[in-house]
C-alpha positions in Angstrom: 0.0 0.0 0.0 2.8 2.4 0.9 4.5 1.8 -2.5 1.3 2.6 -4.4 0.9 5.9 -2.5 4.6 6.7 -3.1 4.1 6.0 -6.9 1.0 8.2 -7.0 2.9 11.1 -5.2 5.8 10.7 -7.6 3.5 10.8 -10.6 1.7 13.8 -9.2 5.0 15.7 -8.6 6.3 14.9 -12.1 3.0 16.0 -13.7 3.0 19.3 -11.8 6.6 20.0 -12.9 5.7 19.3 -16.5 2.7 21.5 -16.4 4.7 24.4 -14.9 7.3 24.1 -17.7 4.6 24.4 -20.3 3.4 27.8 -19.0 4.6 30.0 -21.9 3.8 33.2 -20.1 6.7 32.6 -17.7 10.2 33.4 -19.0 12.7 30.6 -19.2 16.0 31.5 -17.6 18.9 30.4 -19.8 22.6 30.2 -19.0 24.6 33.0 -20.5 27.4 35.4 -20.2 26.7 38.5 -18.1 27.4 41.8 -19.7 26.4 45.4 -18.8 24.2 46.2 -21.8 23.6 49.8 -22.9 20.1 51.3 -22.7 18.1 52.3 -25.8 14.9 54.3 -25.8 13.9 52.6 -29.1 14.3 49.0 -27.7 11.4 46.7 -27.8 10.7 43.3 -26.2 12.6 40.5 -27.9 11.2 37.3 -26.2 12.7 35.2 -29.1 16.1 35.9 -27.7 15.2 33.7 -24.7 14.2 30.8 -26.9 16.1 27.6 -26.3 17.4 27.6 -29.9 18.3 31.3 -30.1 21.8 32.1 -31.2 23.2 34.7 -28.7 26.6 36.2 -29.3 28.1 38.0 -26.2 30.9 40.5 -26.3 32.4 41.2 -22.8 34.0 44.5 -21.7 37.4 43.0 -22.2 36.6 42.0 -25.8 36.0 38.2 -25.3 33.4 36.6 -27.5 31.0 33.8 -26.7 28.2 32.0 -28.6 25.9 31.0 -25.8 28.4 30.2 -23.0 31.1 28.8 -25.4 34.1 31.0 -26.0 34.7 31.6 -29.7 37.0 33.6 -32.0 35.7 36.4 -34.3 36.3 34.2 -37.3 33.9 31.5 -35.9 31.0 33.9 -36.2 31.1 33.7 -40.0 30.1 30.0 -39.7 26.9 30.5 -37.7 23.9 29.0 -39.4 21.2 30.9 -37.6 19.0 33.3 -39.6 18.7 35.7 -36.7 21.6 36.4 -34.3 21.2 38.2 -31.0 24.2 40.2 -30.0 24.6 41.4 -26.5 27.6 43.7 -26.2 28.9 45.2 -23.0 28.5 49.0 -22.9 32.2 49.2 -22.0 33.4 46.9 -24.9 35.7 48.6 -27.4 33.6 50.1 -30.2 35.9 48.7 -32.9 35.3 45.2 -31.5 31.5 45.7 -31.7 31.8 46.9 -35.3 34.0 43.9 -36.1 31.3 41.5 -34.7 28.6 43.2 -36.7 30.7 43.1 -39.9 31.4 39.4 -39.4 27.7 38.8 -39.1 27.0 40.3 -42.5 24.1 38.6 -44.2 22.3 37.7 -40.9 19.4 39.4 -39.4 20.9 40.9 -36.2 19.3 42.1 -33.0 21.3 44.2 -30.7 20.2 43.4 -27.2 19.9 46.2 -24.7 18.9 46.8 -21.2 15.2 47.6 -20.8 14.3 51.2 -21.7 13.4 53.5 -18.8 9.7 53.4 -19.7 9.5 49.6 -19.7 7.1 48.0 -17.2 9.3 46.5 -14.4 8.7 42.9 -13.4 10.7 40.5 -11.2 12.2 38.9 -14.3 12.6 41.2 -17.3 12.3 39.8 -20.8 15.1 40.7 -23.2 14.9 44.0 -25.1 16.7 44.9 -28.3 16.9 46.8 -31.6 16.6 44.8 -34.8 18.3 45.6 -38.1 18.9 43.6 -41.2 22.3 43.4 -42.9 22.4 42.9 -46.6 
């Protein structure tokens, strides 16, 4: 009898976890590289940047590059297969390095991720914000 109750409790716990994960109104926290992003008044919500399959390129203040959490070289960015690439560059990163990243992503749709604009509604977990532009 005790094992049947245990199995029922286990199934109930697993079902509640699965149901909580399917709530698409809650943001999913992803592992990433922390950077101090600049603020833009023109930024809009970019929830797609939090998608599990989103390609996020991070540029740190000291000029290091990452795709997701994997360190990469500038030349590696040219081999990305994603149609849209989300770039989050530290506000203190050398401007020339930011331009080099953007130049290497030529042909991709690029979204520059930013900190939320001052007029954004504040919540406990803020969605990503950014400014999109297409490179031809």
